C-alpha positions as CSV (number, residue, x, y, z in Angstrom):
1,X,6.9,28.5,-4.7
2,X,7.4,26.7,-1.4
3,X,10.3,26.6,1.0
4,X,11.4,23.2,2.5
5,X,14.7,22.4,4.1
6,X,15.9,26.0,3.4
7,X,15.6,25.2,-0.3
8,X,13.2,26.9,-2.6
9,X,11.5,24.4,-4.7
10,X,8.7,24.4,-7.3
11,X,6.5,21.4,-7.7
12,X,3.3,20.7,-9.5
13,X,2.1,17.6,-7.8
14,X,2.0,16.3,-4.2
15,X,4.1,13.3,-5.5
16,X,6.8,15.6,-6.7
17,X,6.8,17.4,-3.3
18,X,7.1,14.0,-1.6
19,X,10.0,13.0,-3.7
20,X,11.8,16.3,-3.0
21,X,11.3,16.0,0.8
22,X,12.7,12.4,0.6
23,X,15.8,13.6,-1.2
24,X,17.5,14.5,2.1
25,X,16.4,11.3,3.9
26,X,18.8,8.4,4.4
27,X,19.1,5.8,1.6
28,X,17.5,3.1,3.7
29,X,14.4,5.3,4.2
30,X,14.1,6.1,0.5
31,X,14.4,2.3,-0.4
32,X,11.8,1.5,2.3
33,X,9.3,4.0,0.8
34,X,10.0,2.8,-2.8
35,X,9.3,-0.8,-1.8
36,X,6.0,0.2,-0.2
37,X,5.0,2.4,-3.2
38,X,6.0,-0.3,-5.8
39,X,4.1,-3.0,-3.9
40,X,0.9,-1.1,-3.5
41,X,0.9,0.6,-7.0
42,X,0.8,-2.9,-8.5
43,X,-2.4,-3.6,-6.5
44,X,-5.4,-2.2,-8.5
45,X,-7.6,-2.1,-5.4
46,X,-5.2,0.2,-3.5
47,X,-5.1,4.0,-4.1
48,X,-1.6,5.4,-3.5
49,X,-1.7,9.1,-3.0
50,X,0.3,11.9,-1.5
51,X,-0.6,15.0,0.5
52,X,1.3,18.1,1.7
53,X,0.6,17.2,5.3
54,X,3.8,16.9,7.4
55,X,5.7,18.5,4.5
56,X,4.7,15.6,2.4
57,X,3.3,12.1,3.2
58,X,2.3,8.9,1.5
59,X,-1.2,7.6,2.0
60,X,-2.6,4.2,1.1
61,X,-6.4,4.0,0.7
62,X,-9.2,1.9,-0.6
63,X,-12.4,2.9,-2.3
64,X,-15.7,1.5,-1.0
65,X,-17.3,-1.1,-3.3
66,X,-20.0,0.2,-5.6
67,X,-22.7,-1.5,-3.6
68,X,-21.6,0.4,-0.4
69,X,-23.4,3.5,0.8
70,X,-20.0,5.0,1.6
71,X,-18.6,7.2,-1.2
72,X,-15.2,8.5,0.0
73,X,-11.9,6.7,-0.2
74,X,-10.6,5.7,3.2
75,X,-6.9,5.7,4.2
76,X,-5.7,2.6,5.8
77,X,-2.2,4.0,6.3
78,X,-0.2,7.2,6.4
79,X,3.6,7.2,6.3
80,X,6.2,10.0,6.4
81,X,9.8,10.8,7.3
82,X,10.3,13.0,10.3
83,X,13.7,14.5,9.5
84,X,14.1,16.3,12.8
85,X,13.5,13.1,14.8
86,X,15.2,10.9,12.2
87,X,12.3,8.4,12.2
88,X,9.7,7.2,9.8
89,X,6.2,7.5,11.3
90,X,3.6,5.1,10.0
91,X,0.0,5.2,11.1
92,X,-2.4,2.4,10.2
93,X,-5.8,0.9,10.8
94,X,-4.5,-1.9,13.1
95,X,-4.5,-1.7,16.9
96,X,-1.2,-1.9,18.7
97,X,-2.2,-5.4,19.8
98,X,-2.8,-6.5,16.2
99,X,0.6,-5.0,15.2
100,X,2.3,-6.8,18.1
101,X,1.1,-10.1,16.7
102,X,2.9,-9.0,13.4
103,X,6.1,-8.4,15.3
104,X,5.8,-4.7,15.8
105,X,5.8,-4.6,19.6
106,X,6.8,-1.0,19.8
107,X,3.6,0.3,18.2
108,X,1.4,2.7,20.2
109,X,-2.0,4.3,20.0
110,X,-1.9,7.7,18.5
111,X,-1.6,10.6,20.9
112,X,-4.3,12.6,19.2
113,X,-7.9,11.6,19.9
114,X,-8.8,13.0,16.5
115,X,-6.6,10.6,14.6
116,X,-8.8,8.1,12.8
117,X,-6.0,5.4,12.3
118,X,-5.5,3.1,15.3
119,X,-1.8,2.9,15.8
120,X,1.6,4.5,15.2
121,X,4.9,2.9,14.5
122,X,8.2,4.8,14.6
123,X,11.0,3.2,12.6
124,X,14.7,4.3,12.7
125,X,16.8,4.5,9.6
126,X,18.3,1.1,10.6
127,X,14.9,-0.5,11.0
128,X,13.8,0.9,7.6
129,X,16.6,-1.1,6.1
130,X,15.4,-4.4,7.6
131,X,11.6,-4.4,7.9
132,X,10.1,-3.6,4.5
133,X,8.6,-7.0,4.0
134,X,7.2,-7.1,7.5
135,X,5.8,-3.6,7.0
136,X,4.2,-4.6,3.7
137,X,2.5,-7.5,5.5
138,X,1.2,-5.2,8.2
139,X,0.0,-2.7,5.7
140,X,-1.8,-5.4,3.7
141,X,-3.4,-6.6,6.9
142,X,-4.6,-3.0,7.7
143,X,-6.1,-2.9,4.2
144,X,-7.9,-6.2,4.6
145,X,-9.3,-5.0,7.9
146,X,-10.5,-1.7,6.4
147,X,-12.1,-3.4,3.4
148,X,-14.0,-5.6,5.9
149,X,-15.7,-2.5,7.3
150,X,-17.5,-1.6,4.1
């Protein structure tokens, strides 16, 4: 049994936990996440998975090709809703400069030197309602970049 948002919830998978955490988020944020999940779940080369990090996050990853010496999946993006700050935080494997070209001028480098992903974007509830196509394009570009490193 885990306690989140002063609720006691029981979950059996990280996806169920993610869904419970999103229940209290604004509708635009839930729709944003749903559009990202639906898009990448249709792509057989993307691994959509969830962790308990940050109370529950969405991660998008790729597997190395069979001919590669690398064996672990690699995340090209991590996304989660920060309920206290009322922003969606997305980290991805693009630099802030690469994201600026994709019309995300507010992206920054992560504050933690240990963070393996190269940029952070913070989206307000209002932005979540208007940028899902643009975000999918940026995430797809981050995936292409990561696949190119294998």
